N, C-alpha and C positions, 0 to 999 in steps of 0.2 A: 528420863523424863523427856528427852527430848526425840530418842527411839519414837516415844506414843505421836510426836508431831507438835509439840510444844511450839513455839519460836524461838522461845530464850528461857531459860530454865535460871534464877539468879538465886543464891544459895550464902545465906551471913544471918549477921544480927542484924534485929528489927530497926536500931536507931541509924545504921548502915544507908541503906535508901527507903525510910519513910516517907521521903520529899520526893521522889518516884514512882513510891505505889501509891500513895492517896493525888498523887495528881493525875492517877490511870484511873478509866473508868471501868468499873468491875465486868468479868468477862459472863457473857448470857450462858445460863446451863438449863440442861433440859432434865427430868427424872427417867427412870426406869418406868415400864409399863404398868408394873401392879402400882408404884408408888400415884403414878396420872389416875390412875381408876380411884385410890382412894381416895385423894383432893379433887376430884370430879363427885365423889359422891356426898364431901363435908359442902363444896359451894353446892351442889343442887337442894342440902337438906336446911344451908342457908338461906337459898331461895324461898324454900316453900316455908320457913317462918317471918320471912318479910310479909310475905303474904298474908301470912296469919295477923301478923302483928298491922300493915295496914287499915286492916278491916278493923281493928277493936278500937274503941275509945281509950282516949290519952290515959281518963281516971278509971280501966279497968285492969284489975287486979291480978290478972293472967297475964300482963306483959311483962313481968316479973319474973315472972317464972319463964319466960320466952326470952327474956333479956340474961336470965342464969344460962338456958340451953344456946343460945347464941355466944357468951362466951366460951363456954366449956368447947363449942363447933370451933372457936378460934384459936384455945390450946389446943387443941388436937391436932390443927392442921400444923402451927408452929413444932409441937413435935415431933409429928411425922415429917416436916420438912429438917429441921433440922439433925433426926437422926439419921434419914437417906442418905446414900451419896450422891451429889451430881454427878452426871456426866456432860460433854462438852462434846461438839462435832467438830469434823476433820475441820472443818473451815475457820472453827470460835480458835480451836486452838494453832493455826498455822498463825494466826490475829496476834494470840496471849501469849505473856509473860507469863509464867509461875515463879512465885516468890516460898520460899524455904526460908524461915524465918526462925533465927534463935528466939526467943523471947529471954528478960532478964532472970525471968526464974526457973530457965532453965527446959521449956516446954516447946515445942517445935509446934508453929504453925503455917500451915501453904494457903496462898490466897492466890486467886487469877486474877489478873487484870489485862484489858486490853491495850495494845500496841498505840500509841498516837502517833499521826502522821506528821511528820516535820512541817514546818509551814516553808515555800519558797519563798527565797529572801532576790530580791533584784541585785544588778552587778555592783549596786550603790551603797546593797547594804540595807538600806528598805523594806517594809515590807509590805506584802504584793497580795493578792486576792489570790485564790485556790487556782484559777487558771493562768495564773502566772503573767497575764497580760498587763491589767491595770492596776497602778498602788490603791491601797486601801483605803484611804482617805485619799477625797478629790476635794477642790477645792469648789465652793456653791456657784455656778453660772449668773446668778442674781447676784452675786452678792462682789463689789469689786473688791481686788483683792489692794488691802492697804497695811500699811506699817505701824504696829503699835508705836513704838517712836516718833516722841516728839508731840503726841496728840493729847 
């Protein structure tokens, strides 16, 4: 997987790196052109159903049929997304970690997560802003600096 372009590949039991896995955002992915076309067709059908539904009155019996068709389209979309293999751009892979995890039941799962940039710290060890110049928490200039001791 490193040869494919992933920034890092982590292999092990899920419980060994659960915190790291869930502290990172999922990597954005794309589908192949054929899947994108199928999903676009479903989205177009949903828009048509929505237009028809807005024209009907709330007590119209046809609304129930439209709702069943809407739910059917949702299920179809979920099945297509679940059965399709996601694709990642080279840029995304270069900033992501591939986690290959062995679950307690013996199954192997793969998840892809974006690497988080480390926050810079000043020489004193306090947190700083992303530009590294100003402290993250600054005193309010309108409020005098006082000690809570003895108040």
